[in-house]
Every structure is written in structure tokens, then in C-alpha cells.
TORKOL-4160 file (C-alpha; in steps of 0.2 Angstrom, whole numbers, padded with zeros to 4 digits, m for minus):
371
<pt num="1" X="0050" Y="0459" Z="m0456"/>
<pt num="2" X="0039" Y="0454" Z="m0441"/>
<pt num="3" X="0040" Y="0437" Z="m0434"/>
<pt num="4" X="0029" Y="0424" Z="m0444"/>
<pt num="5" X="0027" Y="0405" Z="m0446"/>
<pt num="6" X="0027" Y="0397" Z="m0463"/>
<pt num="7" X="0022" Y="0379" Z="m0466"/>
<pt num="8" X="0029" Y="0370" Z="m0481"/>
<pt num="9" X="0022" Y="0354" Z="m0488"/>
<pt num="10" X="0030" Y="0342" Z="m0500"/>
<pt num="11" X="0018" Y="0332" Z="m0510"/>
<pt num="12" X="0019" Y="0317" Z="m0522"/>
<pt num="13" X="0016" Y="0322" Z="m0540"/>
<pt num="14" X="0023" Y="0307" Z="m0549"/>
<pt num="15" X="0017" Y="0289" Z="m0547"/>
<pt num="16" X="0028" Y="0276" Z="m0539"/>
<pt num="17" X="0024" Y="0258" Z="m0537"/>
<pt num="18" X="0024" Y="0258" Z="m0518"/>
<pt num="19" X="0012" Y="0273" Z="m0515"/>
<pt num="20" X="m0006" Y="0272" Z="m0520"/>
<pt num="21" X="m0009" Y="0289" Z="m0527"/>
<pt num="22" X="0001" Y="0305" Z="m0533"/>
<pt num="23" X="m0011" Y="0319" Z="m0532"/>
<pt num="24" X="0000" Y="0333" Z="m0526"/>
<pt num="25" X="0006" Y="0349" Z="m0535"/>
<pt num="26" X="0024" Y="0349" Z="m0528"/>
<pt num="27" X="0028" Y="0360" Z="m0514"/>
<pt num="28" X="0014" Y="0371" Z="m0506"/>
<pt num="29" X="0017" Y="0385" Z="m0494"/>
<pt num="30" X="0005" Y="0391" Z="m0480"/>
<pt num="31" X="0005" Y="0405" Z="m0467"/>
<pt num="32" X="0002" Y="0399" Z="m0450"/>
<pt num="33" X="m0007" Y="0408" Z="m0436"/>
<pt num="34" X="0001" Y="0402" Z="m0420"/>
<pt num="35" X="m0013" Y="0409" Z="m0409"/>
<pt num="36" X="m0028" Y="0401" Z="m0418"/>
<pt num="37" X="m0019" Y="0387" Z="m0427"/>
<pt num="38" X="m0026" Y="0392" Z="m0444"/>
<pt num="39" X="m0018" Y="0389" Z="m0461"/>
<pt num="40" X="m0018" Y="0402" Z="m0475"/>
<pt num="41" X="m0012" Y="0396" Z="m0493"/>
<pt num="42" X="0002" Y="0407" Z="m0500"/>
<pt num="43" X="0011" Y="0400" Z="m0514"/>
<pt num="44" X="0021" Y="0385" Z="m0520"/>
<pt num="45" X="0030" Y="0377" Z="m0534"/>
<pt num="46" X="0026" Y="0363" Z="m0547"/>
<pt num="47" X="0044" Y="0362" Z="m0554"/>
<pt num="48" X="0050" Y="0348" Z="m0544"/>
<pt num="49" X="0046" Y="0329" Z="m0545"/>
<pt num="50" X="0041" Y="0320" Z="m0529"/>
<pt num="51" X="0048" Y="0332" Z="m0515"/>
<pt num="52" X="0045" Y="0319" Z="m0502"/>
<pt num="53" X="0057" Y="0327" Z="m0489"/>
<pt num="54" X="0061" Y="0345" Z="m0485"/>
<pt num="55" X="0073" Y="0355" Z="m0474"/>
<pt num="56" X="0074" Y="0373" Z="m0470"/>
<pt num="57" X="0087" Y="0386" Z="m0465"/>
<pt num="58" X="0076" Y="0399" Z="m0456"/>
<pt num="59" X="0090" Y="0412" Z="m0453"/>
<pt num="60" X="0094" Y="0413" Z="m0472"/>
<pt num="61" X="0077" Y="0410" Z="m0479"/>
<pt num="62" X="0082" Y="0394" Z="m0488"/>
<pt num="63" X="0073" Y="0378" Z="m0492"/>
<pt num="64" X="0080" Y="0361" Z="m0498"/>
<pt num="65" X="0070" Y="0347" Z="m0505"/>
<pt num="66" X="0074" Y="0329" Z="m0510"/>
<pt num="67" X="0066" Y="0321" Z="m0525"/>
<pt num="68" X="0061" Y="0302" Z="m0523"/>
<pt num="69" X="0059" Y="0296" Z="m0541"/>
<pt num="70" X="0057" Y="0277" Z="m0544"/>
<pt num="71" X="0067" Y="0268" Z="m0557"/>
<pt num="72" X="0081" Y="0281" Z="m0559"/>
<pt num="73" X="0099" Y="0278" Z="m0552"/>
<pt num="74" X="0100" Y="0295" Z="m0544"/>
<pt num="75" X="0088" Y="0307" Z="m0535"/>
<pt num="76" X="0089" Y="0326" Z="m0534"/>
<pt num="77" X="0091" Y="0338" Z="m0521"/>
<pt num="78" X="0085" Y="0356" Z="m0525"/>
<pt num="79" X="0089" Y="0373" Z="m0516"/>
<pt num="80" X="0076" Y="0387" Z="m0516"/>
<pt num="81" X="0076" Y="0404" Z="m0509"/>
<pt num="82" X="0060" Y="0408" Z="m0499"/>
<pt num="83" X="0051" Y="0425" Z="m0502"/>
<pt num="84" X="0046" Y="0427" Z="m0484"/>
<pt num="85" X="0032" Y="0440" Z="m0488"/>
<pt num="86" X="0024" Y="0430" Z="m0502"/>
<pt num="87" X="0029" Y="0412" Z="m0498"/>
<pt num="88" X="0036" Y="0410" Z="m0516"/>
<pt num="89" X="0050" Y="0398" Z="m0519"/>
<pt num="90" X="0063" Y="0403" Z="m0531"/>
<pt num="91" X="0074" Y="0389" Z="m0538"/>
<pt num="92" X="0093" Y="0392" Z="m0535"/>
<pt num="93" X="0100" Y="0375" Z="m0541"/>
<pt num="94" X="0099" Y="0356" Z="m0541"/>
<pt num="95" X="0111" Y="0343" Z="m0538"/>
<pt num="96" X="0111" Y="0324" Z="m0541"/>
<pt num="97" X="0111" Y="0314" Z="m0525"/>
<pt num="98" X="0123" Y="0300" Z="m0530"/>
<pt num="99" X="0110" Y="0287" Z="m0525"/>
<pt num="100" X="0092" Y="0282" Z="m0529"/>
<pt num="101" X="0075" Y="0285" Z="m0520"/>
<pt num="102" X="0082" Y="0300" Z="m0510"/>
<pt num="103" X="0071" Y="0299" Z="m0495"/>
<pt num="104" X="0077" Y="0312" Z="m0483"/>
<pt num="105" X="0087" Y="0328" Z="m0481"/>
<pt num="106" X="0093" Y="0339" Z="m0467"/>
<pt num="107" X="0105" Y="0353" Z="m0463"/>
<pt num="108" X="0118" Y="0354" Z="m0450"/>
<pt num="109" X="0116" Y="0366" Z="m0435"/>
<pt num="110" X="0128" Y="0379" Z="m0442"/>
<pt num="111" X="0119" Y="0379" Z="m0459"/>
<pt num="112" X="0135" Y="0374" Z="m0469"/>
<pt num="113" X="0130" Y="0357" Z="m0475"/>
<pt num="114" X="0115" Y="0348" Z="m0482"/>
<pt num="115" X="0114" Y="0330" Z="m0479"/>
<pt num="116" X="0104" Y="0317" Z="m0490"/>
<pt num="117" X="0099" Y="0299" Z="m0486"/>
<pt num="118" X="0096" Y="0289" Z="m0502"/>
<pt num="119" X="0084" Y="0274" Z="m0497"/>
<pt num="120" X="0089" Y="0265" Z="m0513"/>
<pt num="121" X="0079" Y="0252" Z="m0523"/>
<pt num="122" X="0078" Y="0234" Z="m0517"/>
<pt num="123" X="0092" Y="0230" Z="m0530"/>
<pt num="124" X="0110" Y="0225" Z="m0526"/>
<pt num="125" X="0124" Y="0233" Z="m0536"/>
<pt num="126" X="0116" Y="0249" Z="m0540"/>
<pt num="127" X="0127" Y="0263" Z="m0548"/>
<pt num="128" X="0132" Y="0275" Z="m0541"/>
<pt num="129" X="0124" Y="0267" Z="m0526"/>
<pt num="130" X="0128" Y="0280" Z="m0512"/>
<pt num="131" X="0117" Y="0279" Z="m0497"/>
<pt num="132" X="0123" Y="0295" Z="m0489"/>
<pt num="133" X="0129" Y="0311" Z="m0497"/>
<pt num="134" X="0133" Y="0329" Z="m0492"/>
<pt num="135" X="0133" Y="0346" Z="m0501"/>
<pt num="136" X="0141" Y="0362" Z="m0495"/>
<pt num="137" X="0129" Y="0377" Z="m0494"/>
<pt num="138" X="0136" Y="0390" Z="m0506"/>
<pt num="139" X="0136" Y="0409" Z="m0502"/>
<pt num="140" X="0120" Y="0411" Z="m0513"/>
<pt num="141" X="0111" Y="0397" Z="m0504"/>
<pt num="142" X="0113" Y="0385" Z="m0518"/>
<pt num="143" X="0122" Y="0368" Z="m0516"/>
<pt num="144" X="0139" Y="0363" Z="m0521"/>
<pt num="145" X="0143" Y="0347" Z="m0531"/>
<pt num="146" X="0143" Y="0332" Z="m0519"/>
<pt num="147" X="0156" Y="0335" Z="m0505"/>
<pt num="148" X="0156" Y="0318" Z="m0498"/>
<pt num="149" X="0147" Y="0301" Z="m0501"/>
<pt num="150" X="0146" Y="0284" Z="m0493"/>
<pt num="151" X="0139" Y="0267" Z="m0497"/>
<pt num="152" X="0133" Y="0256" Z="m0484"/>
<pt num="153" X="0134" Y="0237" Z="m0484"/>
<pt num="154" X="0124" Y="0222" Z="m0477"/>
<pt num="155" X="0106" Y="0217" Z="m0475"/>
<pt num="156" X="0093" Y="0212" Z="m0463"/>
<pt num="157" X="0082" Y="0196" Z="m0460"/>
<pt num="158" X="0067" Y="0203" Z="m0468"/>
<pt num="159" X="0072" Y="0201" Z="m0486"/>
<pt num="160" X="0057" Y="0209" Z="m0494"/>
<pt num="161" X="0063" Y="0225" Z="m0486"/>
<pt num="162" X="0080" Y="0222" Z="m0480"/>
<pt num="163" X="0090" Y="0214" Z="m0494"/>
<pt num="164" X="0101" Y="0229" Z="m0496"/>
<pt num="165" X="0105" Y="0244" Z="m0486"/>
<pt num="166" X="0092" Y="0258" Z="m0484"/>
<pt num="167" X="0097" Y="0274" Z="m0477"/>
<pt num="168" X="0082" Y="0283" Z="m0470"/>
<pt num="169" X="0087" Y="0299" Z="m0461"/>
<pt num="170" X="0102" Y="0310" Z="m0456"/>
<pt num="171" X="0101" Y="0320" Z="m0440"/>
<pt num="172" X="0115" Y="0331" Z="m0433"/>
<pt num="173" X="0119" Y="0330" Z="m0415"/>
<pt num="174" X="0115" Y="0344" Z="m0403"/>
<pt num="175" X="0133" Y="0349" Z="m0403"/>
<pt num="176" X="0134" Y="0348" Z="m0422"/>
<pt num="177" X="0150" Y="0336" Z="m0421"/>
<pt num="178" X="0141" Y="0321" Z="m0428"/>
<pt num="179" X="0127" Y="0316" Z="m0440"/>
<pt num="180" X="0117" Y="0300" Z="m0436"/>
<pt num="181" X="0111" Y="0290" Z="m0450"/>
<pt num="182" X="0097" Y="0277" Z="m0448"/>
<pt num="183" X="0099" Y="0262" Z="m0460"/>
<pt num="184" X="0082" Y="0252" Z="m0461"/>
<pt num="185" X="0090" Y="0239" Z="m0472"/>
<pt num="186" X="0105" Y="0234" Z="m0460"/>
<pt num="187" X="0097" Y="0238" Z="m0444"/>
<pt num="188" X="0111" Y="0250" Z="m0439"/>
<pt num="189" X="0113" Y="0268" Z="m0433"/>
<pt num="190" X="0129" Y="0276" Z="m0440"/>
<pt num="191" X="0138" Y="0291" Z="m0433"/>
<pt num="192" X="0147" Y="0301" Z="m0446"/>
<pt num="193" X="0158" Y="0316" Z="m0441"/>
<pt num="194" X="0153" Y="0333" Z="m0448"/>
<pt num="195" X="0167" Y="0344" Z="m0455"/>
<pt num="196" X="0158" Y="0361" Z="m0455"/>
<pt num="197" X="0173" Y="0370" Z="m0462"/>
<pt num="198" X="0172" Y="0361" Z="m0478"/>
<pt num="199" X="0153" Y="0357" Z="m0479"/>
<pt num="200" X="0155" Y="0338" Z="m0478"/>
<pt num="201" X="0154" Y="0322" Z="m0468"/>
<pt num="202" X="0169" Y="0311" Z="m0463"/>
<pt num="203" X="0170" Y="0293" Z="m0461"/>
<pt num="204" X="0164" Y="0285" Z="m0445"/>
<pt num="205" X="0178" Y="0281" Z="m0432"/>
<pt num="206" X="0166" Y="0272" Z="m0420"/>
<pt num="207" X="0156" Y="0256" Z="m0423"/>
<pt num="208" X="0138" Y="0257" Z="m0428"/>
<pt num="209" X="0125" Y="0253" Z="m0416"/>
<pt num="210" X="0116" Y="0237" Z="m0421"/>
<pt num="211" X="0098" Y="0237" Z="m0417"/>
<pt num="212" X="0087" Y="0222" Z="m0415"/>
<pt num="213" X="0088" Y="0211" Z="m0431"/>
<pt num="214" X="0073" Y="0216" Z="m0442"/>
<pt num="215" X="0068" Y="0232" Z="m0432"/>
<pt num="216" X="0071" Y="0243" Z="m0447"/>
<pt num="217" X="0076" Y="0260" Z="m0439"/>
<pt num="218" X="0068" Y="0274" Z="m0449"/>
<pt num="219" X="0068" Y="0291" Z="m0440"/>
<pt num="220" X="0078" Y="0298" Z="m0425"/>
<pt num="221" X="0077" Y="0313" Z="m0414"/>
<pt num="222" X="0088" Y="0320" Z="m0400"/>
<pt num="223" X="0081" Y="0325" Z="m0383"/>
<pt num="224" X="0084" Y="0343" Z="m0379"/>
<pt num="225" X="0096" Y="0338" Z="m0365"/>
<pt num="226" X="0108" Y="0332" Z="m0379"/>
<pt num="227" X="0112" Y="0316" Z="m0369"/>
<pt num="228" X="0098" Y="0305" Z="m0376"/>
<pt num="229" X="0090" Y="0301" Z="m0392"/>
<pt num="230" X="0075" Y="0291" Z="m0398"/>
<pt num="231" X="0072" Y="0280" Z="m0414"/>
<pt num="232" X="0056" Y="0274" Z="m0422"/>
<pt num="233" X="0058" Y="0257" Z="m0430"/>
<pt num="234" X="0046" Y="0254" Z="m0445"/>
<pt num="235" X="0047" Y="0235" Z="m0447"/>
<pt num="236" X="0044" Y="0229" Z="m0429"/>
<pt num="237" X="0034" Y="0244" Z="m0424"/>
<pt num="238" X="0044" Y="0249" Z="m0409"/>
<pt num="239" X="0051" Y="0265" Z="m0401"/>
<pt num="240" X="0069" Y="0265" Z="m0393"/>
<pt num="241" X="0077" Y="0276" Z="m0381"/>
<pt num="242" X="0096" Y="0278" Z="m0383"/>
<pt num="243" X="0110" Y="0285" Z="m0373"/>
<pt num="244" X="0122" Y="0297" Z="m0383"/>
<pt num="245" X="0140" Y="0302" Z="m0379"/>
<pt num="246" X="0145" Y="0319" Z="m0386"/>
<pt num="247" X="0163" Y="0315" Z="m0384"/>
<pt num="248" X="0163" Y="0301" Z="m0398"/>
<pt num="249" X="0146" Y="0300" Z="m0405"/>
<pt num="250" X="0143" Y="0283" Z="m0398"/>
<pt num="251" X="0125" Y="0278" Z="m0396"/>
<pt num="252" X="0119" Y="0264" Z="m0384"/>
<pt num="253" X="0102" Y="0256" Z="m0383"/>
<pt num="254" X="0093" Y="0259" Z="m0366"/>
<pt num="255" X="0075" Y="0255" Z="m0369"/>
<pt num="256" X="0062" Y="0248" Z="m0381"/>
<pt num="257" X="0043" Y="0249" Z="m0381"/>
<pt num="258" X="0030" Y="0244" Z="m0393"/>
<pt num="259" X="0024" Y="0259" Z="m0403"/>
<pt num="260" X="0006" Y="0253" Z="m0401"/>
<pt num="261" X="0004" Y="0246" Z="m0383"/>
<pt num="262" X="m0004" Y="0229" Z="m0383"/>
<pt num="263" X="m0002" Y="0227" Z="m0401"/>
<pt num="264" X="0016" Y="0222" Z="m0404"/>
<pt num="265" X="0023" Y="0223" Z="m0422"/>
<pt num="266" X="0008" Y="0232" Z="m0429"/>
<pt num="267" X="0007" Y="0249" Z="m0437"/>
<pt num="268" X="0021" Y="0254" Z="m0448"/>
<pt num="269" X="0027" Y="0269" Z="m0439"/>
<pt num="270" X="0034" Y="0283" Z="m0450"/>
<pt num="271" X="0039" Y="0300" Z="m0442"/>
<pt num="272" X="0045" Y="0305" Z="m0425"/>
<pt num="273" X="0045" Y="0321" Z="m0416"/>
<pt num="274" X="0049" Y="0327" Z="m0398"/>
<pt num="275" X="0041" Y="0342" Z="m0388"/>
<pt num="276" X="0052" Y="0357" Z="m0386"/>
<pt num="277" X="0052" Y="0354" Z="m0367"/>
<pt num="278" X="0057" Y="0336" Z="m0369"/>
<pt num="279" X="0042" Y="0330" Z="m0359"/>
<pt num="280" X="0033" Y="0321" Z="m0374"/>
<pt num="281" X="0038" Y="0310" Z="m0389"/>
<pt num="282" X="0027" Y="0307" Z="m0404"/>
<pt num="283" X="0026" Y="0295" Z="m0418"/>
<pt num="284" X="0015" Y="0294" Z="m0433"/>
<pt num="285" X="0008" Y="0276" Z="m0436"/>
<pt num="286" X="0003" Y="0274" Z="m0454"/>
<pt num="287" X="m0005" Y="0257" Z="m0454"/>
<pt num="288" X="m0017" Y="0261" Z="m0440"/>
<pt num="289" X="m0020" Y="0280" Z="m0444"/>
<pt num="290" X="m0015" Y="0285" Z="m0427"/>
<pt num="291" X="m0002" Y="0296" Z="m0417"/>
<pt num="292" X="0007" Y="0288" Z="m0403"/>
<pt num="293" X="0010" Y="0299" Z="m0388"/>
<pt num="294" X="0025" Y="0294" Z="m0376"/>
<pt num="295" X="0027" Y="0303" Z="m0359"/>
<pt num="296" X="0045" Y="0305" Z="m0354"/>
<pt num="297" X="0052" Y="0305" Z="m0337"/>
<pt num="298" X="0058" Y="0323" Z="m0334"/>
<pt num="299" X="0074" Y="0317" Z="m0325"/>
<pt num="300" X="0079" Y="0302" Z="m0336"/>
<pt num="301" X="0070" Y="0303" Z="m0352"/>
<pt num="302" X="0063" Y="0286" Z="m0349"/>
<pt num="303" X="0047" Y="0282" Z="m0358"/>
<pt num="304" X="0034" Y="0280" Z="m0344"/>
<pt num="305" X="0018" Y="0279" Z="m0352"/>
<pt num="306" X="0010" Y="0278" Z="m0370"/>
<pt num="307" X="m0007" Y="0283" Z="m0377"/>
<pt num="308" X="m0014" Y="0284" Z="m0394"/>
<pt num="309" X="m0026" Y="0295" Z="m0403"/>
<pt num="310" X="m0033" Y="0296" Z="m0421"/>
<pt num="311" X="m0023" Y="0305" Z="m0434"/>
<pt num="312" X="m0039" Y="0313" Z="m0441"/>
<pt num="313" X="m0037" Y="0303" Z="m0458"/>
<pt num="314" X="m0028" Y="0290" Z="m0468"/>
<pt num="315" X="m0009" Y="0287" Z="m0468"/>
<pt num="316" X="m0001" Y="0300" Z="m0457"/>
<pt num="317" X="0016" Y="0299" Z="m0465"/>
<pt num="318" X="0023" Y="0315" Z="m0458"/>
<pt num="319" X="0019" Y="0328" Z="m0445"/>
<pt num="320" X="0027" Y="0343" Z="m0437"/>
<pt num="321" X="0025" Y="0353" Z="m0421"/>
<pt num="322" X="0022" Y="0371" Z="m0423"/>
<pt num="323" X="0037" Y="0382" Z="m0416"/>
<pt num="324" X="0027" Y="0387" Z="m0401"/>
<pt num="325" X="0024" Y="0368" Z="m0397"/>
<pt num="326" X="0005" Y="0372" Z="m0396"/>
<pt num="327" X="0000" Y="0363" Z="m0412"/>
<pt num="328" X="0003" Y="0348" Z="m0421"/>
<pt num="329" X="0001" Y="0348" Z="m0440"/>
<pt num="330" X="m0002" Y="0330" Z="m0448"/>
<pt num="331" X="0001" Y="0326" Z="m0467"/>
<pt num="332" X="m0012" Y="0313" Z="m0471"/>
<pt num="333" X="m0005" Y="0305" Z="m0486"/>
<pt num="334" X="m0020" Y="0295" Z="m0492"/>
<pt num="335" X="m0033" Y="0308" Z="m0487"/>
<pt num="336" X="m0026" Y="0322" Z="m0497"/>
<pt num="337" X="m0026" Y="0334" Z="m0482"/>
<pt num="338" X="m0016" Y="0343" Z="m0469"/>
<pt num="339" X="m0024" Y="0343" Z="m0452"/>
<pt num="340" X="m0020" Y="0354" Z="m0437"/>
<pt num="341" X="m0023" Y="0349" Z="m0419"/>
<pt num="342" X="m0021" Y="0359" Z="m0403"/>
<pt num="343" X="m0010" Y="0350" Z="m0390"/>
<pt num="344" X="m0017" Y="0349" Z="m0373"/>
<pt num="345" X="m0003" Y="0355" Z="m0362"/>
<pt num="346" X="m0008" Y="0345" Z="m0347"/>
<pt num="347" X="m0007" Y="0328" Z="m0356"/>
<pt num="348" X="0004" Y="0332" Z="m0372"/>
<pt num="349" X="m0010" Y="0324" Z="m0383"/>
<pt num="350" X="m0016" Y="0332" Z="m0399"/>
<pt num="351" X="m0034" Y="0337" Z="m0394"/>
<pt num="352" X="m0047" Y="0345" Z="m0405"/>
<pt num="353" X="m0044" Y="0348" Z="m0423"/>
<pt num="354" X="m0044" Y="0367" Z="m0426"/>
<pt num="355" X="m0041" Y="0367" Z="m0445"/>
<pt num="356" X="m0039" Y="0357" Z="m0460"/>
<pt num="357" X="m0034" Y="0361" Z="m0478"/>
<pt num="358" X="m0035" Y="0350" Z="m0494"/>
<pt num="359" X="m0018" Y="0346" Z="m0502"/>
<pt num="360" X="m0014" Y="0331" Z="m0513"/>
<pt num="361" X="m0004" Y="0317" Z="m0507"/>
<pt num="362" X="0006" Y="0326" Z="m0493"/>
<pt num="363" X="0022" Y="0317" Z="m0489"/>
<pt num="364" X="0032" Y="0330" Z="m0478"/>
<pt num="365" X="0027" Y="0345" Z="m0467"/>
<pt num="366" X="0038" Y="0358" Z="m0459"/>
<pt num="367" X="0033" Y="0372" Z="m0448"/>
<pt num="368" X="0046" Y="0386" Z="m0447"/>
<pt num="369" X="0047" Y="0403" Z="m0438"/>
<pt num="370" X="0055" Y="0417" Z="m0447"/>
<pt num="371" X="0060" Y="0434" Z="m0441"/>
């Protein structure tokens, strides 16, 4: 097969109280032209409820999706095989996630393990009540029963959002030894060890990094150098630079900036991405319908300047950079559309909009190169 890029969009298709609409079909698949930045619809599936986060193993043609369903004690994580010619998704199997409101999934860098972060209802004493779970990837691409599971404890000062733990993402370290979990409810970043031989996580053996009380850490990315990471905080609308030790997985806070310059605490940022060359960091800011662009010092990774541009519509929950780094694809949750922007290489900013497609309540977008 020739090299091609596919774009996967997970869409809300079942109403939940904290989202205004649920107009989506499920998962939609597009072909993406990396030269022109154009999207072509291919296929999709409607057989999954609320696939609000996706993860892909490109080398094996596999996709995993978490189902975020309100009012149920457990979410689901589904495994699909991707037909790389037609874009069709073929269900392999599903597993319960051992916790509620499954909000994020990811895969370790050796494609042995799928991780799930369960955000959880704002309710103490849920059962089974696990905030982080893992599943071994089977030979056929499906998922084992849960291979490890962990419950967090604690709360934060903003009791309307932080009365209980809320795991929000799981990100493997560049060397694949640790998986960092952000907990919006407890204001912590927790480093679990990855056991690739058994497709599971092991209990942390270092203390969690405690962020500023009430920050609400949501999403995290590593710098390409493997020695720095960045986290976007939803509740106080900040972006932090972190030092990372590959020896023991320890994180340390180095720098904090407002996600919106001159407008502290505003915006409700959501997603976070970094350019492949590590020169620019990006955050989607839902409450202001903007994308934040943070220029990074090439030597230190320090955030040296910030700019903001329109996201092209309402509620940019998720966005992705194309594999070439030349385009940004923005999922506009409350505009029912996916917008494509060309990135200006001299400034790092998403410049002109080069394409847009209508898609109901897009919650997550992934752009992946195959072949």
C-alpha cells in the first residue's frame, strides 16, 4: 500500500447533561491530502456510543475508542481493525473500563498496552470506581480483560469540579518506561511504570507532582527531546512547562503562563499538541473559541511568547496536527464541523482555512499516516 493519511473523528451521539448537543453518528473516517489539506469522506461506524476519545496503532492498522456514557458505572473501550483502503472500521471486541465517564485512551509506544482514563462522575464511592485501567493488546488486535486498574484519592478546592478524583489523560513517556496520568480533580500528575511484557501498568514508586491547587491538569504532551513536558490546566486556564527525569519518571514544575495572555483564568482550555520539531506548542481554548500558540525556546523549551487566533467556530474541544506538521485540524464541537488550517512555518500559527467538512458534535480528531 502506498503511503496515505487517514483522519478519524469521534462524535457524540448520545446526550449527556454537560454537553449541549449530540448530533454525531459515531466515528467518521476521512482521507487527507497532505499536499492540499483537503478531506475526503470514506467510511465510519455508528455502532459505538459516545466515542469521545480515540487512539491508533498505525503499524498494525488498529483503532481504539472510549465510550463516555453518563449515568453508567463503567464506560467501554472498543477495538477496531482499520481497512486501510476503504477506511472501514471492523469491530474486534469491547471491554468495560472499570470506571465511569471514560474520557481518554492511549497506547504505549511498543503497541502492547491500551490505557484508559476514567474521568468519573462527581460522586464519592462509585463502584467499581477505578480511575486508570490498562488492557493488553492481543494478537488479533483486540483487548484483553483489564490487566491493571487503579483508584485515585483526594479532591481539590473547586468542589463543583474537584470533589473527587478525575483522571483525564494517560501519556507514555518517550522511552516508554512510564505513563503519566493527569488528575483534574486532585491537581496531580502521577507516573505509573509500564510493564510492556505483560501489557499492564505498575503502581507508582515516586510521589505525584502536585500542581497549583485548583489548576485542574487536563492534557499533557512531551517535548521531542524527551526531557521536558507541558500540561494544560483547565480550571485556572494555564499552561505549564515541566522537567522530566527518564531515570525515575519524576516531573518538576518549571514554568507557568496564562493560556490567554492578559486574561488570566479565562477560557477553559482543552487539548494540547506540540509541533514535531518542538518549536511550537498549541492549546485549544473552548470558552473563547480560540487556539493558543506558544513559541518555545529551541535550547531550553521555555515558553517565550504567546499568540492567539480564532479556531474557526465554536468550542474547539480537540485538534490534531497532520503527520507532516503542515496543517492543523480542529474539531469544533458546537459548530458541527471539522476545519483544516495551513500552518505558517515562519510563525507556527494556523493561517488560512483550506478546508472544512460538516460532522455532528466532533469530540476527538486524530490524523495518522499509514504505509
